[in-house]
C-alpha positions as CSV (number, residue, x, y, z in Angstrom):
1,X,7.4,87.5,80.4
2,X,8.0,86.8,76.7
3,X,5.5,87.7,73.9
4,X,6.2,86.8,70.3
5,X,9.8,86.0,71.2
6,X,10.4,89.4,72.8
7,X,11.2,90.0,76.5
8,X,8.5,92.2,78.1
9,X,9.4,93.7,81.5
10,X,6.2,95.1,83.1
11,X,7.9,97.3,85.8
12,X,7.3,100.9,84.7
13,X,3.8,101.1,86.3
14,X,5.3,100.5,89.7
15,X,8.6,102.2,89.1
16,X,6.9,105.5,88.2
17,X,4.7,105.5,91.3
18,X,7.5,104.5,93.7
19,X,9.8,107.2,92.4
20,X,7.1,109.9,92.7
21,X,6.1,108.8,96.2
22,X,9.3,107.5,97.9
23,X,12.1,109.0,95.8
24,X,15.0,107.8,93.7
25,X,16.7,105.5,96.2
26,X,13.7,103.4,97.0
27,X,12.9,103.2,93.2
28,X,16.4,102.0,92.5
29,X,16.2,99.3,95.2
30,X,12.8,98.1,93.9
31,X,14.1,97.8,90.3
32,X,17.1,95.9,91.5
33,X,15.0,93.4,93.4
34,X,12.7,92.9,90.5
35,X,15.7,92.5,88.2
36,X,17.2,89.8,90.3
37,X,13.9,87.9,90.3
38,X,13.8,88.1,86.5
39,X,17.4,87.0,86.1
40,X,16.8,84.0,88.4
41,X,13.9,82.9,86.3
42,X,16.1,83.2,83.2
43,X,18.3,80.3,84.5
44,X,21.6,81.9,83.8
45,X,24.6,79.5,83.5
46,X,28.0,80.1,84.9
47,X,29.4,81.4,81.7
48,X,26.7,84.1,81.6
49,X,27.0,85.2,85.2
50,X,28.5,88.5,84.0
51,X,25.0,89.4,82.9
52,X,24.0,89.9,86.6
53,X,26.3,92.8,87.4
54,X,26.0,94.2,83.8
55,X,22.2,94.4,84.0
56,X,22.3,95.6,87.6
57,X,24.6,98.5,86.6
58,X,22.6,99.3,83.6
59,X,19.3,99.7,85.5
60,X,21.1,101.7,88.3
61,X,22.4,104.1,85.6
62,X,18.9,104.3,84.0
63,X,17.2,105.0,87.4
64,X,19.7,107.6,88.4
65,X,19.8,109.3,85.0
66,X,16.1,109.6,84.5
67,X,15.5,110.6,88.1
68,X,18.1,113.4,87.9
69,X,16.7,114.6,84.6
70,X,13.3,114.9,86.3
71,X,14.7,116.8,89.3
72,X,16.9,119.0,87.0
73,X,13.8,120.2,85.1
74,X,12.0,121.2,88.3
75,X,10.2,118.0,89.2
76,X,9.1,117.3,92.7
77,X,8.0,114.3,94.8
78,X,4.3,113.7,95.7
79,X,3.3,116.5,93.3
80,X,-0.2,116.7,91.9
81,X,0.4,115.7,88.3
82,X,-2.9,117.2,87.2
83,X,-2.3,120.5,88.9
84,X,-0.5,122.0,85.9
85,X,0.7,121.1,82.4
86,X,4.3,121.3,83.6
87,X,3.8,118.8,86.3
88,X,2.1,116.3,84.0
89,X,4.7,116.9,81.3
90,X,7.6,116.2,83.7
91,X,6.0,112.8,84.5
92,X,6.1,112.0,80.8
93,X,9.7,113.3,80.5
94,X,10.7,110.9,83.3
95,X,9.1,107.9,81.5
96,X,10.6,108.9,78.2
97,X,14.0,109.4,79.7
98,X,13.8,106.0,81.3
99,X,12.9,104.4,77.9
100,X,15.5,106.3,75.8
101,X,18.4,105.9,78.2
102,X,17.6,102.2,78.7
103,X,17.5,101.7,74.9
104,X,20.8,103.5,74.3
105,X,22.6,101.5,77.0
106,X,21.3,98.2,75.5
107,X,22.4,99.3,72.0
108,X,25.9,100.1,73.4
109,X,26.2,96.8,75.1
110,X,25.1,94.9,71.9
111,X,27.7,96.7,69.9
112,X,30.7,96.8,72.4
113,X,30.2,93.7,74.6
114,X,28.6,91.2,72.2
115,X,30.0,92.7,69.0
116,X,26.6,92.6,67.2
117,X,25.9,94.9,64.3
118,X,22.3,95.5,65.5
119,X,20.0,98.4,64.4
120,X,18.9,100.9,67.0
121,X,15.2,100.6,65.9
122,X,14.4,96.9,66.5
123,X,11.3,94.9,67.5
124,X,12.6,95.0,71.1
125,X,12.3,98.8,71.0
126,X,8.8,98.5,69.6
127,X,7.7,96.2,72.4
128,X,9.4,98.4,75.0
129,X,7.5,101.5,73.7
130,X,4.3,99.5,73.7
131,X,4.7,98.3,77.3
132,X,5.6,101.8,78.3
133,X,2.4,103.2,76.7
134,X,0.4,100.6,78.6
135,X,2.2,101.0,81.9
136,X,2.3,104.8,82.1
137,X,-1.5,105.3,82.6
138,X,-1.5,102.5,85.2
139,X,1.4,104.0,87.0
140,X,-0.3,107.4,87.0
141,X,-3.5,105.8,88.4
142,X,-1.6,104.0,91.1
143,X,0.2,107.2,92.1
144,X,-2.9,109.3,92.2
145,X,-5.0,106.7,94.2
146,X,-2.1,106.1,96.6
147,X,-2.0,109.7,97.5
148,X,-5.7,109.6,98.4
149,X,-6.1,106.2,100.1
150,X,-2.6,105.0,100.8
151,X,-1.3,101.4,100.5
152,X,-4.8,100.1,99.6
153,X,-4.1,101.4,96.1
154,X,-1.6,98.7,95.6
155,X,-4.4,96.1,95.8
156,X,-6.9,98.1,93.7
157,X,-4.4,98.7,90.9
158,X,-1.8,96.0,91.4
159,X,-4.0,93.0,91.6
160,X,-5.9,93.7,88.2
161,X,-2.6,94.6,86.5
162,X,-0.8,91.5,87.8
163,X,-3.8,89.4,86.8
164,X,-3.7,90.8,83.3
165,X,0.0,89.9,83.2
166,X,-0.7,86.3,84.2
167,X,-3.5,86.1,81.6
168,X,-1.1,87.3,78.9
169,X,1.5,84.8,80.1
170,X,-1.0,82.0,79.9
171,X,-2.2,83.1,76.5
172,X,1.4,83.2,75.3
173,X,2.0,79.7,76.6
174,X,-1.0,78.3,74.8
175,X,0.0,80.1,71.6
176,X,3.5,78.7,72.0
177,X,2.1,75.2,72.4
178,X,-0.1,75.7,69.3
179,X,2.9,76.9,67.3
180,X,4.9,73.9,68.4
181,X,2.0,71.5,67.5
182,X,1.7,73.1,64.0
183,X,5.5,72.7,63.5
184,X,5.4,69.1,64.7
185,X,2.5,68.3,62.3
186,X,4.5,69.8,59.4
187,X,7.7,68.0,60.5
188,X,5.7,64.7,60.7
189,X,4.6,65.1,57.1
190,X,8.2,65.9,56.0
191,X,9.6,63.0,58.0
192,X,7.3,60.5,56.2
193,X,8.7,61.7,52.8
194,X,12.2,60.6,53.7
195,X,12.7,57.0,52.4
196,X,16.2,56.3,53.7
197,X,17.4,55.9,57.3
198,X,20.3,58.4,56.9
199,X,18.0,61.0,55.4
200,X,15.4,60.6,58.2
201,X,18.0,60.9,61.0
202,X,19.6,64.0,59.4
203,X,16.3,65.7,58.9
204,X,15.2,64.9,62.4
205,X,18.4,66.2,64.0
206,X,18.2,69.4,62.0
207,X,14.6,70.1,63.1
208,X,15.5,69.3,66.8
209,X,18.2,72.0,66.7
210,X,15.8,74.5,65.1
211,X,13.1,73.9,67.6
212,X,15.1,73.5,70.9
213,X,18.5,75.0,70.1
214,X,20.2,72.0,71.8
215,X,24.0,71.7,72.0
216,X,24.2,68.0,71.3
217,X,22.1,65.2,70.0
218,X,22.7,61.5,70.4
219,X,20.4,58.9,68.8
220,X,20.6,55.2,69.7
221,X,18.8,52.3,68.2
222,X,18.0,48.9,69.8
223,X,19.9,46.2,68.0
224,X,19.1,42.4,67.6
225,X,20.8,41.7,71.0
226,X,18.5,44.3,72.8
227,X,21.5,46.6,73.2
228,X,21.7,50.3,72.5
229,X,24.0,51.3,69.7
230,X,24.6,54.9,68.6
231,X,23.4,55.7,65.0
232,X,23.8,59.5,65.1
233,X,25.9,62.1,67.0
234,X,25.6,65.8,66.5
235,X,27.4,68.4,68.5
236,X,26.9,72.1,67.8
237,X,25.2,71.3,64.4
238,X,28.2,69.3,63.3
239,X,27.8,65.6,62.5
240,X,30.5,63.6,64.1
241,X,31.5,59.9,64.0
242,X,29.4,57.7,66.3
243,X,30.9,55.6,69.2
244,X,31.0,51.9,68.6
245,X,30.4,50.8,72.2
246,X,26.9,49.6,73.1
247,X,24.8,50.0,76.3
248,X,22.9,47.3,78.0
249,X,19.4,47.8,79.5
250,X,19.6,49.8,82.8
251,X,23.2,50.8,81.9
252,X,23.8,54.6,82.1
253,X,21.1,57.2,81.3
254,X,20.0,55.7,78.0
255,X,20.0,52.2,79.5
256,X,17.6,53.3,82.2
257,X,15.3,54.9,79.7
258,X,15.4,51.7,77.7
259,X,14.5,49.7,80.8
260,X,11.7,51.9,82.2
261,X,10.3,53.3,78.9
262,X,10.1,56.7,80.6
263,X,11.9,60.0,79.9
264,X,14.7,61.2,82.3
265,X,15.4,64.9,82.9
266,X,18.5,66.3,84.6
267,X,18.6,70.0,85.3
268,X,22.4,70.2,86.2
269,X,25.6,68.4,85.7
270,X,25.7,67.3,89.4
271,X,22.4,65.3,88.8
272,X,23.6,63.2,85.9
273,X,27.3,62.7,86.6
274,X,26.9,59.6,88.7
275,X,24.2,58.1,86.5
276,X,25.9,58.6,83.2
277,X,28.1,56.0,81.5
278,X,30.2,56.8,78.5
279,X,31.0,60.1,76.7
280,X,29.2,63.3,77.6
281,X,30.4,66.8,76.5
282,X,32.2,68.6,79.4
283,X,30.2,71.8,79.4
284,X,26.7,70.2,79.3
285,X,24.3,71.0,82.2
286,X,20.8,70.0,81.3
287,X,20.2,66.5,79.9
288,X,17.0,65.1,78.5
289,X,16.7,61.4,77.5
290,X,13.5,60.1,75.8
291,X,12.5,56.7,74.5
292,X,11.6,56.2,70.9
293,X,8.5,54.0,71.0
294,X,6.5,52.3,68.3
295,X,3.6,49.9,69.0
296,X,4.5,50.0,72.7
297,X,8.0,48.8,72.0
298,X,11.2,50.9,72.5
299,X,13.1,50.9,69.3
300,X,15.7,53.5,70.3
301,X,16.6,56.3,72.7
302,X,17.2,60.0,72.1
303,X,19.6,62.0,74.3
304,X,19.7,65.8,74.2
305,X,21.9,68.3,76.1
306,X,22.2,72.0,76.7
307,X,24.8,74.1,78.4
308,X,22.1,76.0,80.4
309,X,20.8,74.7,83.7
310,X,17.1,73.8,83.9
311,X,16.8,74.1,80.1
312,X,14.0,71.6,79.5
313,X,10.6,72.8,80.7
314,X,7.5,70.6,80.9
315,X,6.1,72.2,77.8
316,X,9.2,71.1,75.8
317,X,8.9,67.6,77.2
318,X,5.3,67.3,75.9
319,X,6.3,68.6,72.5
320,X,9.4,66.5,72.2
321,X,7.4,63.4,73.2
322,X,5.1,64.0,70.2
323,X,8.0,64.6,67.9
324,X,9.8,61.4,69.0
325,X,6.7,59.4,68.3
326,X,6.7,60.8,64.7
327,X,10.4,60.1,64.4
328,X,10.0,56.5,65.6
329,X,7.4,55.7,63.0
330,X,9.4,57.4,60.2
331,X,12.6,55.6,61.3
332,X,11.0,52.2,61.2
333,X,9.3,52.9,57.9
334,X,12.7,53.9,56.4
335,X,14.3,50.7,57.7
336,X,11.5,48.7,56.2
337,X,11.9,50.5,52.9
338,X,15.6,49.9,52.8
339,X,15.2,46.2,53.7
340,X,12.5,45.7,51.1
341,X,14.6,47.5,48.5
342,X,17.7,45.4,49.4
343,X,15.7,42.2,49.1
344,X,14.5,43.2,45.7
345,X,17.9,44.2,44.5
346,X,20.2,41.6,46.1
347,X,20.7,37.9,46.0
348,X,19.6,36.3,49.2
349,X,22.4,33.7,49.1
350,X,25.5,35.7,48.0
351,X,24.4,39.1,49.2
352,X,25.5,40.5,45.8
353,X,23.3,42.7,43.6
354,X,21.0,40.6,41.4
355,X,20.2,40.7,37.7
356,X,17.4,43.3,38.1
357,X,19.7,45.8,39.8
358,X,22.5,45.1,37.4
359,X,20.3,45.9,34.4
360,X,19.3,49.3,35.9
361,X,22.9,50.1,36.8
362,X,24.2,49.2,33.4
363,X,21.6,51.4,31.7
364,X,22.5,54.3,33.9
365,X,26.2,53.9,33.1
366,X,25.4,53.8,29.3
367,X,23.6,57.1,29.7
368,X,26.7,58.5,31.3
369,X,28.8,57.1,28.4
370,X,26.5,58.7,25.8
371,X,26.7,62.0,27.7
372,X,30.5,61.7,27.7
373,X,30.6,61.7,31.5
374,X,32.7,58.5,31.4
375,X,35.1,57.3,28.7
376,X,34.3,53.6,28.4
377,X,32.8,50.5,30.0
378,X,34.2,47.0,30.3
379,X,32.0,44.0,31.2
380,X,33.4,40.7,32.5
381,X,31.1,37.6,32.6
382,X,32.2,34.7,34.8
383,X,30.9,31.1,34.9
384,X,32.0,28.4,37.2
385,X,33.1,25.4,35.2
386,X,31.3,22.0,35.7
387,X,29.1,23.4,38.5
388,X,26.4,20.8,38.0
389,X,29.0,18.1,38.7
390,X,29.8,19.7,42.0
391,X,26.1,19.6,43.0
392,X,25.9,16.0,41.9
393,X,29.0,14.9,43.9
394,X,28.8,17.0,47.0
395,X,25.1,18.1,47.2
396,X,23.3,21.3,46.6
397,X,24.2,22.7,50.0
398,X,27.9,22.3,49.2
399,X,27.2,24.0,45.9
400,X,25.7,27.0,47.8
401,X,28.8,27.2,49.9
402,X,30.9,27.3,46.7
403,X,28.8,30.1,45.3
404,X,29.1,32.2,48.5
405,X,32.8,31.6,48.8
406,X,33.3,32.4,45.1
407,X,31.3,35.7,45.6
408,X,33.1,36.7,48.7
409,X,36.5,36.1,47.2
410,X,35.9,38.2,44.1
411,X,34.0,40.9,46.0
412,X,37.0,41.5,48.3
413,X,39.1,41.9,45.2
414,X,36.7,44.3,43.3
415,X,35.6,46.4,46.2
416,X,34.5,49.8,45.1
417,X,36.3,49.7,41.8
418,X,33.3,48.2,39.9
419,X,30.0,46.5,40.3
420,X,30.1,42.8,41.0
421,X,26.7,41.0,40.7
422,X,25.1,37.6,40.4
423,X,23.7,37.3,36.9
424,X,21.9,33.9,37.5
425,X,22.8,30.4,38.6
426,X,26.6,30.0,38.6
427,X,27.1,33.1,36.3
428,X,28.4,36.4,37.6
429,X,29.2,39.8,36.0
430,X,31.7,42.6,36.8
431,X,31.1,46.0,35.3
432,X,34.0,48.5,35.2
433,X,33.9,52.2,34.3
434,X,36.8,54.1,32.6
435,X,38.6,50.8,32.2
436,X,40.2,49.7,28.9
437,X,39.7,46.2,27.5
438,X,43.4,45.4,28.1
439,X,43.1,46.4,31.8
440,X,39.9,44.4,32.1
441,X,41.6,41.4,30.5
442,X,44.5,41.5,33.0
443,X,41.9,41.7,35.9
444,X,40.0,38.7,34.4
445,X,43.2,36.7,34.1
446,X,44.1,37.5,37.7
447,X,40.7,36.3,38.9
448,X,40.9,33.1,36.8
449,X,44.3,32.2,38.4
450,X,43.1,33.2,41.9
451,X,40.0,30.9,41.6
452,X,42.0,28.0,40.2
453,X,44.9,28.1,42.6
454,X,43.0,28.2,45.9
455,X,40.5,25.4,46.7
456,X,37.3,26.1,48.5
457,X,36.6,24.5,51.9
458,X,33.1,23.2,52.2
459,X,31.4,22.1,55.5
460,X,28.3,20.5,54.1
461,X,29.1,17.2,52.4
462,X,26.3,14.8,51.7
463,X,28.7,11.9,52.1
464,X,29.9,12.9,55.6
465,X,28.2,15.8,57.4
466,X,31.0,16.3,60.0
467,X,33.9,16.3,57.5
468,X,35.3,19.4,55.8
469,X,36.3,19.0,52.2
470,X,38.5,21.0,49.9
471,X,37.0,21.5,46.5
472,X,39.0,22.9,43.6
473,X,37.1,24.7,40.8
474,X,37.9,26.7,37.8
475,X,36.0,29.5,36.0
476,X,35.7,30.8,32.4
477,X,35.5,34.5,31.7
478,X,34.3,36.5,28.7
479,X,34.9,40.2,28.0
480,X,33.3,43.0,26.0
481,X,33.6,46.8,26.0
482,X,31.7,49.8,25.1
483,X,31.6,51.8,22.9
484,X,34.1,49.6,20.9
485,X,32.0,46.4,21.0
486,X,28.5,47.7,21.7
487,X,26.4,50.8,21.6
488,X,23.6,49.8,23.9
489,X,23.3,47.8,27.2
490,X,21.9,44.5,25.9
491,X,24.4,44.3,23.1
492,X,27.2,44.6,25.6
493,X,25.7,41.7,27.6
494,X,25.3,39.5,24.5
495,X,28.8,40.1,23.3
496,X,30.4,39.4,26.7
497,X,28.2,36.2,26.9
498,X,29.3,35.2,23.4
499,X,33.0,35.7,24.4
500,X,32.4,33.5,27.5
501,X,30.8,30.6,25.7
502,X,32.4,30.6,22.3
503,X,35.9,31.9,23.2
504,X,36.3,30.3,26.7
505,X,33.9,27.4,27.3
506,X,34.2,25.8,23.8
507,X,38.0,26.4,23.8
508,X,38.4,24.1,26.9
509,X,37.2,26.2,29.9
510,X,39.4,27.8,32.6
511,X,40.1,30.6,30.1
512,X,39.6,34.3,29.5
513,X,38.3,35.4,26.1
514,X,37.5,38.8,24.6
515,X,34.7,39.5,22.2
516,X,35.8,39.4,18.5
517,X,33.6,41.0,15.9
């Protein structure tokens, strides 16, 4: 069993009695049988099969060495341990030899086979000494009673001892569940503090690995077409690019979970190979797929994998189910926050940032300018010429098409080189960092020519709904820079606006003008 994360092997109580009654050979065979049972419960995968002969050899050496030490010092079988101090002492010597030799061999294997720089005195040694101290009196009692009443002693001593072991195991299981629940509660609080989807997914993936030591994590979300699309992929703690293909309901492992709203568990590769569709790491054995449910609706699917067979026990399923419920709520809250934030910062028509966001962005860049983190700022203000006439002639819907086409065309040009925002109505702004006024002027002139030379195709025409119409427009642009033209955000806006209306609009439109002091 495992207590506090340490393997506890309650065998000494029977080993000592069997050795003193039946001899070294029978004791060695008994230990090997018990060892095979323990290794079977450990669910060893193919890559760790070497542990079977290694552990078997280790315990054979321990049994033979401790037994021969006992005999070499004059020990005998079926001796009355309480007949003399020597007899009792030799029993203690046998137990201590068993413990010390076992510990030395484990220390040697750690250093040589696994290459671990472990200390000789570890928690495992402490627990081994503790279990030995508990087992030795029980083993002595079993031995003494067996000599008097025979095999009935196995029932009188063995049943209470095994019962105690089961009670300890149940206690450990309940403690483990309580520990998991405490961690989940803490994780739930931390998840709720993450406002963005990417942060929420990253935190959840990290905690999944810490709790379950999984080898891969795939997270899918249900899109608007009720298909599953991957939003996170982690293999061996490394975040990797997601796959763009989607899964339909009932398609593959994740599709089945989406359809049934129930978890699926596969204990070996043979079980999931025929069901799976799409990529799965080659060396994965155990697979667990769980729905992410909020308000009785599946919003996503979680797929986990481990290289071990039968790695996902019932207890882990219960704990993971609770954790997934916390994650589903946090993920939806993060999506809602991002959508609300986007709606408050972006223009619903053009999908550009709005005036509110532009002001905050401009203020932040001015702070960087004052801290000498950037050299200068250049602001370009754009206004579509005679836009009211377009609305009057073609209708407001056509005007909206002009605005969206205008925004798309310039956004493609600017990209990540600056911030392009809708200032209001038919006015737009471009803010550039570390760009001189001359460079900004060249860009503005290029934009002016691009707008004037390529007409916009509108579908909504109030004169004929089915006819597409080409509409040519022009734009006027004004420029100002900081720190040359302004020392604070609003001054930069005023000066660029003045250049637009005084230098470009009044001069005939379809022009670029710079601010002149």
